[in-house]
DSSP file (Angstrom, degrees, kcal/mol; ACC not computed):
  #  RESIDUE AA STRUCTURE BP1 BP2  ACC     N-H-->O    O-->H-N    N-H-->O    O-->H-N    TCO  KAPPA ALPHA  PHI   PSI    X-CA   Y-CA   Z-CA
    1    1 A X              0   0    0      0, 0.0    35,-3.1     0, 0.0     2,-0.4   0.000 360.0 360.0 360.0 126.7    5.5    4.9   -0.3
    2    2 A X  E     -a   36   0A   0     33,-0.2     2,-0.4    35,-0.1    35,-0.2  -0.845 360.0-174.9 -98.1 135.6    1.9    5.9   -0.7
    3    3 A X  E     -a   37   0A   0     33,-2.5    35,-3.5    -2,-0.4     2,-0.4  -0.992   9.1-155.6-133.2 136.7   -0.9    3.4   -1.5
    4    4 A X  E     -aB  38  13A   0      9,-0.6     9,-2.4    -2,-0.4     2,-0.4  -0.961   3.9-166.0-116.4 129.4   -4.5    4.3   -2.2
    5    5 A X  E     -aB  39  12A   0     33,-2.2    35,-2.5    -2,-0.4     2,-0.6  -0.987  12.5-147.6-122.0 120.1   -7.3    1.8   -1.6
    6    6 A X  E  >> -aB  40  11A   0      5,-2.8     4,-1.7    -2,-0.4     5,-0.8  -0.780   6.2-160.1 -94.7 122.4  -10.7    2.7   -3.2
    7    7 A X  T  45S+     0   0    0     33,-2.9    34,-0.2    -2,-0.6    -1,-0.2   0.688  87.3  58.4 -83.2 -16.5  -13.4    1.2   -0.8
    8    8 A X  T  45S+     0   0    0     32,-0.5    -1,-0.2     1,-0.1    33,-0.1   0.889 121.9  21.9 -77.2 -36.6  -16.0    1.3   -3.4
    9    9 A X  T  45S-     0   0    0      2,-0.2    -2,-0.2     0, 0.0    -1,-0.1   0.559  95.6-132.3 -99.7  -5.9  -14.2   -0.9   -5.9
   10   10 A X  T  <5 +     0   0    0     -4,-1.7     2,-0.3     1,-0.2    -3,-0.2   0.878  65.9 123.0  50.8  43.2  -11.8   -2.7   -3.4
   11   11 A X  E   <S-B    6   0A   0     -5,-0.8    -5,-2.8     8,-0.0     2,-0.4  -0.882  71.7-105.6-127.8 157.4   -8.8   -1.9   -5.7
   12   12 A X  E     -B    5   0A   0     10,-0.3    10,-2.5    -2,-0.3     2,-0.3  -0.727  48.5-175.6 -70.7 127.9   -5.5   -0.2   -5.5
   13   13 A X  E     -BC   4  21A   0     -9,-2.4    -9,-0.6    -2,-0.4     8,-0.2  -0.912  37.4-105.2-134.3 164.3   -5.8    3.1   -7.3
   14   14 A X  S    S-     0   0    0      6,-1.7     2,-0.3    -2,-0.3     5,-0.2   0.752  83.3 -48.1 -62.2 -35.5   -3.6    5.9   -8.3
   15   15 A X        -     0   0    0      3,-2.1     3,-0.3     5,-0.1    -1,-0.1  -0.935  66.4 -74.0-179.1 175.8   -4.8    8.5   -5.7
   16   16 A X  S    S+     0   0    0     -2,-0.3     3,-0.1     1,-0.2    -2,-0.1   0.778 133.9  36.7 -57.4 -30.4   -7.8    9.9   -4.3
   17   17 A X  S    S+     0   0    0      1,-0.2     2,-0.6    -3,-0.0    -1,-0.2   0.589 113.9  60.7 -94.6 -14.8   -8.5   12.0   -7.4
   18   18 A X        +     0   0    0     -3,-0.3    -3,-2.1     1,-0.1    -1,-0.2  -0.918  60.8 176.2-113.6  94.3   -7.2    9.2   -9.9
   19   19 A X        +     0   0    0     -2,-0.6     2,-0.4    -5,-0.2    -1,-0.1   0.019  36.3 124.7 -96.8  30.9   -9.5    6.2   -9.3
   20   20 A X        -     0   0    0     -5,-0.1    -6,-1.7     1,-0.1    -5,-0.1  -0.736  68.8-108.9 -81.5 139.9   -7.8    4.1  -12.1
   21   21 A X  B     -C   13   0A   0     -2,-0.4     2,-0.4    -8,-0.2    -8,-0.3  -0.253  25.0-146.8 -68.3 148.5   -6.6    0.9  -10.8
   22   22 A X        -     0   0    0    -10,-2.5   -10,-0.3     1,-0.1     3,-0.1  -0.915  20.3-122.9-120.4 152.0   -2.9    0.2  -10.5
   23   23 A X        -     0   0    0     -2,-0.4     2,-0.3     1,-0.1    -1,-0.1   0.729  66.1 -73.8 -66.3 -24.9   -1.5   -3.3  -11.1
   24   24 A X        -     0   0    0      2,-0.0     2,-0.4    -3,-0.0    -1,-0.1  -0.985  52.5 -65.7 158.8-169.9    0.2   -3.7   -7.6
   25   25 A X        -     0   0    0     -2,-0.3     2,-0.6    -3,-0.1   -22,-0.0  -0.959  35.9-142.6-123.6 139.0    3.1   -2.7   -5.4
   26   26 A X        +     0   0    0     -2,-0.4     2,-0.3     2,-0.0    -2,-0.0  -0.898  26.5 167.2-108.1 122.4    6.8   -3.6   -6.2
   27   27 A X        -     0   0    0     -2,-0.6     2,-0.3    64,-0.0    -2,-0.0  -0.906  18.8-148.5-127.3 157.3    9.0   -4.4   -3.3
   28   28 A X    >   -     0   0    0     -2,-0.3     3,-2.4     0, 0.0    63,-0.2  -0.966  32.3 -93.1-127.6 145.7   12.5   -5.9   -3.1
   29   29 A X  T 3  S+     0   0    0     -2,-0.3     3,-0.1     1,-0.3    62,-0.0  -0.277 115.8  28.8 -52.2 130.6   14.2   -8.1   -0.6
   30   30 A X  T 3  S+     0   0    0      1,-0.3    -1,-0.3    61,-0.1     2,-0.2   0.264  86.5 138.2 102.6 -15.7   16.1   -5.7    1.7
   31   31 A X    <   -     0   0    0     -3,-2.4    60,-3.7    60,-0.1     2,-0.5  -0.499  31.2-171.1 -74.0 137.3   13.7   -2.8    1.3
   32   32 A X  E     + D   0  90A   0     -2,-0.2     2,-0.3    58,-0.2    58,-0.2  -0.956  27.8 131.5-125.4 106.6   13.0   -0.9    4.4
   33   33 A X  E     - D   0  89A   0     56,-1.9    56,-3.4    -2,-0.5     2,-0.5  -0.917  53.8-109.4-151.7 170.1   10.2    1.7    4.0
   34   34 A X  E     - D   0  88A   0     -2,-0.3     2,-0.7    54,-0.2    54,-0.2  -0.941  27.2-151.6-105.0 127.9    7.0    3.0    5.5
   35   35 A X  E     - D   0  87A   0     52,-3.6    52,-2.3    -2,-0.5     2,-0.7  -0.887   5.3-156.5-102.6 118.4    3.9    2.3    3.6
   36   36 A X  E     -aD   2  86A   0    -35,-3.1   -33,-2.5    -2,-0.7     2,-0.5  -0.864   7.9-155.8 -98.0 121.4    1.2    4.9    4.1
   37   37 A X  E     -aD   3  85A   0     48,-2.6    48,-2.9    -2,-0.7     2,-0.4  -0.833   9.5-171.7-102.2 116.8   -2.2    3.5    3.3
   38   38 A X  E     -a    4   0A   0    -35,-3.5   -33,-2.2    -2,-0.5     2,-0.4  -0.913   9.6-151.2-108.1 139.7   -4.9    6.0    2.3
   39   39 A X  E     -aE   5  46A   0      7,-0.6     7,-2.7    44,-0.4     2,-0.4  -0.949  14.5-171.9-109.3 133.1   -8.6    4.9    1.9
   40   40 A X  E     -aE   6  45A   0    -35,-2.5   -33,-2.9    -2,-0.4   -32,-0.5  -0.957  10.7-179.9-124.0 141.6  -10.8    6.7   -0.5
   41   41 A X  E >  S- E   0  44A   0      3,-2.3     3,-1.2    -2,-0.4   -35,-0.0  -0.983  75.7  -1.2-141.3 130.0  -14.5    6.5   -1.1
   42   42 A X  T 3  S-     0   0    0     -2,-0.4     3,-0.1     1,-0.2    -1,-0.1   0.830 129.7 -58.8  56.4  36.1  -16.3    8.5   -3.6
   43   43 A X  T 3  S+     0   0    0      1,-0.2     2,-0.3   -28,-0.1    -1,-0.2   0.492 119.2  97.3  79.5   8.6  -13.2   10.3   -4.6
   44   44 A X  E <  S-E   41   0A   0     -3,-1.2    -3,-2.3   -27,-0.0    -1,-0.2  -0.925  78.4-104.4-122.4 150.4  -12.5   11.7   -1.1
   45   45 A X  E     -E   40   0A   0     -2,-0.3     2,-0.3    -5,-0.2    -5,-0.3  -0.569  40.1-168.3 -70.0 140.3  -10.2   10.4    1.7
   46   46 A X  E     -E   39   0A   0     -7,-2.7    -7,-0.6    -2,-0.2     2,-0.3  -0.847  20.5-130.5-127.4 157.0  -11.9    8.7    4.6
   47   47 A X        -     0   0    0     -2,-0.3     3,-0.1     1,-0.1    -9,-0.0  -0.833  14.9-140.7-101.3 147.9  -11.0    7.4    8.0
   48   48 A X        -     0   0    0     -2,-0.3     5,-0.1     1,-0.2    -1,-0.1   0.380  56.6-107.7 -91.8   7.9  -12.0    3.8    9.0
   49   49 A X    >   -     0   0    0      3,-0.1     3,-1.8     2,-0.1    -1,-0.2  -0.012  51.1 -34.3 100.0 161.7  -12.9    5.0   12.4
   50   50 A X  T 3  S+     0   0    0      1,-0.2    -3,-0.0    -3,-0.1     0, 0.0  -0.301 125.0  19.4 -59.6 135.7  -11.4    4.8   15.9
   51   51 A X  T 3  S+     0   0    0      1,-0.3    -1,-0.2     0, 0.0    -2,-0.1   0.326  84.9 147.5  89.4  -8.9   -9.7    1.5   16.8
   52   52 A X    <   -     0   0    0     -3,-1.8     2,-0.4     1,-0.0    -1,-0.3  -0.261  29.1-163.6 -61.3 138.7   -9.2    0.4   13.1
   53   53 A X        -     0   0    0     -5,-0.1     2,-0.4    20,-0.0    22,-0.0  -0.999   5.3-152.5-127.6 140.0   -6.1   -1.7   12.4
   54   54 A X        -     0   0    0     -2,-0.4    20,-1.8    32,-0.1     2,-0.4  -0.913  11.6-166.4-103.9 127.1   -4.8   -2.1    9.0
   55   55 A X  E     -G   73   0B   0     -2,-0.4     2,-0.4    18,-0.2    18,-0.2  -0.949   2.2-161.1-122.6 149.9   -2.9   -5.2    8.2
   56   56 A X  E     +G   72   0B   0     16,-3.3    16,-2.1    -2,-0.4     2,-0.3  -0.938  11.2 173.5-123.0 140.9   -0.7   -5.9    5.1
   57   57 A X  E     -G   71   0B   0     -2,-0.4     2,-0.3    14,-0.2    14,-0.2  -0.996   7.1-168.9-148.1 146.0    0.4   -9.2    3.8
   58   58 A X  E     -G   70   0B   0     12,-2.2    11,-2.7    -2,-0.3    12,-1.0  -0.950   1.4-170.1-138.0 153.4    2.3  -10.2    0.6
   59   59 A X        -     0   0    0     -2,-0.3     9,-0.1     9,-0.2     3,-0.1  -0.947  42.8 -78.9-134.8 162.6    3.1  -13.4   -1.2
   60   60 A X    >   -     0   0    0      7,-0.4     3,-2.2    -2,-0.3     6,-0.2  -0.304  67.8 -84.4 -52.3 137.2    5.3  -14.3   -4.1
   61   61 A X  T 3  S+     0   0    0      1,-0.3    -1,-0.1     2,-0.1    -3,-0.0  -0.194 110.8   1.2 -43.0 122.1    3.6  -13.4   -7.5
   62   62 A X  T 3  S+     0   0    0     -3,-0.1     2,-0.4     1,-0.1    -1,-0.3   0.520 103.1 106.1  69.4   8.8    1.2  -16.2   -8.6
   63   63 A X    X   +     0   0    0     -3,-2.2     3,-1.8     1,-0.1    -3,-0.2  -0.556  34.7 160.7-114.2  69.9    1.8  -18.4   -5.7
   64   64 A X  T 3  S+     0   0    0     -2,-0.4    -1,-0.1     1,-0.3    -3,-0.0   0.716  72.9  49.4 -67.2 -28.8   -1.4  -18.0   -3.7
   65   65 A X  T 3  S+     0   0    0     -3,-0.1    -1,-0.3     2,-0.0     2,-0.1   0.454  92.4 103.0 -87.9   3.7   -1.1  -21.1   -1.6
   66   66 A X  S <  S-     0   0    0     -3,-1.8     3,-0.1    -6,-0.2    -3,-0.0  -0.346  82.1 -92.4 -78.0 163.4    2.6  -20.3   -0.5
   67   67 A X        -     0   0    0      1,-0.2    -7,-0.4    -2,-0.1    -1,-0.1  -0.254  51.4 -86.2 -69.1 163.1    3.5  -18.8    2.9
   68   68 A X        -     0   0    0      1,-0.1    -9,-0.2    -9,-0.1    -1,-0.2  -0.315  31.1-169.6 -68.2 150.5    3.7  -15.1    3.4
   69   69 A X  S    S+     0   0    0    -11,-2.7     2,-0.3     1,-0.4   -10,-0.2   0.467  75.5  22.9-111.3  -3.8    7.0  -13.4    2.5
   70   70 A X  E     +G   58   0B   0    -12,-1.0   -12,-2.2     2,-0.0    -1,-0.4  -0.972  64.5 165.8-159.8 138.5    6.0  -10.1    4.1
   71   71 A X  E     +G   57   0B   0     -2,-0.3     2,-0.3   -14,-0.2    19,-0.3  -0.995   2.6 155.4-154.9 158.2    3.6   -8.9    6.7
   72   72 A X  E     -G   56   0B   0    -16,-2.1   -16,-3.3    -2,-0.3     2,-0.3  -0.981  20.8-147.4-171.3 161.0    2.8   -5.9    8.8
   73   73 A X  E     -G   55   0B   0     -2,-0.3    15,-0.5   -18,-0.2   -18,-0.2  -0.869  44.3 -75.7-135.2 167.1    0.2   -4.0   10.7
   74   74 A X  E     -F   87   0A   0    -20,-1.8    13,-0.2    -2,-0.3     3,-0.1  -0.368  34.3-180.0 -70.1 140.2   -0.4   -0.2   11.4
   75   75 A X  E    S+     0   0A   0     11,-2.4     2,-0.3     1,-0.4    -1,-0.2   0.662  71.4  14.9-102.6 -27.0    1.9    1.4   14.0
   76   76 A X  E     -F   86   0A   0     10,-0.9    10,-2.6     2,-0.0     2,-0.4  -0.996  56.8-150.0-150.2 151.1    0.3    4.8   13.7
   77   77 A X  E     -F   85   0A   0     -2,-0.3     2,-0.4     8,-0.2     8,-0.2  -0.978  23.1-169.0-118.2 137.8   -2.6    6.6   12.4
   78   78 A X  E     -F   84   0A   0      6,-2.2     6,-2.7    -2,-0.4     2,-0.4  -0.983  17.5-174.4-134.0 141.0   -2.2   10.2   11.2
   79   79 A X  E     +F   83   0A   0     -2,-0.4     4,-0.2     4,-0.2    -2,-0.0  -0.883  22.6 150.2-126.7 100.1   -4.6   13.0   10.2
   80   80 A X  S    S-     0   0    0      2,-1.2     3,-0.1    -2,-0.4    -1,-0.0  -0.273  99.2 -49.1-122.0  50.0   -2.9   16.2    8.9
   81   81 A X  S    S+     0   0    0      0, 0.0     2,-0.3     0, 0.0    -2,-0.1   0.057 139.4  53.4 103.1 -19.1   -6.0   17.1    6.6
   82   82 A X  S    S-     0   0    0      2,-0.0    -2,-1.2   -36,-0.0     2,-0.4  -0.991  84.0-126.4-139.7 140.0   -6.0   13.5    5.2
   83   83 A X  E     + F   0  79A   0     -2,-0.3   -44,-0.4    -4,-0.2     2,-0.3  -0.606  33.4 165.9 -84.9 137.1   -6.1   10.3    7.0
   84   84 A X  E     - F   0  78A   0     -6,-2.7    -6,-2.2    -2,-0.4     2,-0.6  -1.000  30.5-135.6-149.2 153.2   -3.5    7.6    6.5
   85   85 A X  E     -DF  37  77A   0    -48,-2.9   -48,-2.6    -2,-0.3     2,-0.5  -0.905  22.9-145.7-106.8 119.2   -2.4    4.4    8.2
   86   86 A X  E     -DF  36  76A   0    -10,-2.6   -11,-2.4    -2,-0.6   -10,-0.9  -0.722  15.9-175.4 -90.8 127.8    1.4    4.0    8.4
   87   87 A X  E     -DF  35  74A   0    -52,-2.3   -52,-3.6    -2,-0.5     2,-0.5  -0.983  19.6-140.4-123.8 122.5    2.8    0.4    8.2
   88   88 A X  E     -D   34   0A   0    -15,-0.5     2,-0.4    -2,-0.5   -54,-0.2  -0.725  23.0-160.4 -82.6 128.0    6.7   -0.1    8.7
   89   89 A X  E     -D   33   0A   0    -56,-3.4   -56,-1.9    -2,-0.5     2,-0.4  -0.945  17.4-177.3-113.1 133.8    7.8   -2.7    6.2
   90   90 A X  E      D   32   0A   0     -2,-0.4   -58,-0.2   -19,-0.3   -19,-0.2  -0.929 360.0 360.0-126.4 105.5   11.1   -4.6    6.5
   91   91 A X              0   0    0    -60,-3.7   -59,-0.1    -2,-0.4   -60,-0.1   0.474 360.0 360.0 -80.9 360.0   11.6   -6.9    3.5
């Protein structure tokens, strides 16, 4: 799964070239997937710099005071022309 975060608007967007916001990410219990997080700024992919760690956490929709149902952090950072941060998710 690819996820794009626009650092200018601090929103999830469609891609580096499609900066329209997206409503969210859909995951289901039992899903096991890698989430590749791409950061974009000014319409281009960017690296967060050496030593950066990306953390992901999720809660049940609309239950903001509830405990986390899912969390993870980066296990690897890759650059093959575009930087992304891979998070292994086990729902």
